[in-house]
N, C-alpha and C positions, 0 to 999 in steps of 0.2 A: 984294691980288687981287680980281678982280672979278669976278662970281659968276660970269657968261658962262666963263670962264678956266680958274678951280675946276671947274664940269661937264666941262667940258671933260679937264683931268686927271685928274677922279675915273671918266670915261670910261673914257678907258685908261686908267691902271691898276689899278683894281677888282676886275679879274678876274686882274693878276698876283699883286696883296700879296692876293688871297683866297685862291690856291692857297699862296700861305707860309703862309696862317693855317691852310691845310688840314692842312699836312702834322704843324704840331702842337698843333695843339684839334680836339677830337671832336666838341663840338656844335656848333647852327648857330646856336643864341643866341648862346655865347661869340664865334664866329667874326665876328659882323654885329657884337656891342661891339666887340671889336677895331677892327675896318674903320674906323668911325663915330669912335672917339678917336685911333688913326693920323691919319685925312683932317684929323683937326680939329686936333694937331699941327702935319701935313705944312702947313697953308692958314695958322697963324697963327705958325708959329718956318720960313716958307721964306726967308725976310728970312738966317737963320742959315747957308747953302747956300752955301760957297765958289767954286762951281763947276758951270755951267749944264746942265753934261757926264754928271755925277755924280747928278743926280737918283732914278734908279731904282736907286742904288745907295742912298744915302742913306734912301729912302722904303721898299725892305727892310727897312734893316737898322732903322725906324723902329718897321716892323709885327714882326718877330723880338721887340723892345725888348719890346715890348707885349702881344707873347704868350707870352717870359719871364717876366713879373710876373703875367701871371696862375698862368702852370705853379704857380709859386715860392710862390702863394698854396693848393696844394691840395696837389701832388704832393713828395714826402719824396725828395729825389735820390740821397741817401743811402743808400737803397736801393734793391733790385729784387728779383725771385722768380728766386734763380738755377734753379730746378728747374719753371719752369713748364711743362705738359705743357698739347701741341697736341691736342684733339681734331677732326682734319681728314681727311679722307679722302682719298686721293692723286686725283687727276684723272689721266689716259690722255690726254698730250698732246701726241704725240713730235713732231709738225709746229710749235708754237708754238716763237715768243720772247717771253722773257721782255721786256716795255716797260714804260716809264720808269711809269706808270699804275697798271702790275700789280704793281711795287716800293713806292709808296708808299702801294697795300691792304696789302700785309701789313705796311707800317708799325706801322701800325691793332693790331697783332696782336700788339704785345712792350710789352713792359710803359712806360710815358710814359717814365719818366726815363733810360734807354735809346733809344729811340727818342730824345729831343730831344737827346740829347751827340750822335748818330750824324745828326740836321741840322744841327745845330751845327757836328761836324768835316768830315763826306763831299758836305756837299748847299752850305751857306753858306762853307765855310774857313777857319772859325775853328780857332786850336792849344788842345789841351790844359789851354796857360795861359791864355787867355782864357777858355773855354770855365766852366774853377772859379770863373771873377771875374767872370764872371756868373751863377755859381748857386750863388752861395757854397756851396762844392765845392773837394778836395783835388783836384790833377794826379792822384795816382792812380788815385781814385775817376772820374773822368771817365776814361780810361784802359780801367779796367774794363766803366764801360760802356758804350765803346764794344766792347770785347770782344765781351761779353755781345750785344750789338746784332748785330755782325757773325755769330756764333755759331747765337743764332736766325733772323736773315732768312737765312742758308743754309741752315739746318736749314728752314726753312718751303719754300723755292725748293726745294730736292731734293725733297722730300712732293709737295709742289704739283704743281712744272711737270714735274718727272725719275724720275717714279717711275711705274711700267707699274699703272693698276686691276689688283686682283686679284680 
């Protein structure tokens, strides 16, 4: 692949793939490292892409896999904090709609294992069997992590967006 073509692909894809990384990782230096690794893989394995129309999904899958490799080094997905207490003050936002960006910020407030399973299931569209295989956990653990994530997100949404400040 020519350098100009690589630069164009990078400029088009980097913002999208950055947002994908941001859903999984918090530290900016980790995100930058994963993006660099992912683009290296994309550019060196482009010949493995079977359909040009599937490039976006293929590149996103590479980024997700790289994020998961990073997380598996640091997170035990078989554990989660069952009774995590959130010390947040409700905001009075009766007219405010919950936006996608708000949901992504709320995801940062839940345990990493739950967040990762939620991302893989609800955003990336993987099934529990695939998630279990990707994270080396049981399907039951994947389902449990997803349920905890949904419960925590619901509590956060209710606390931050739908209760009147006292």
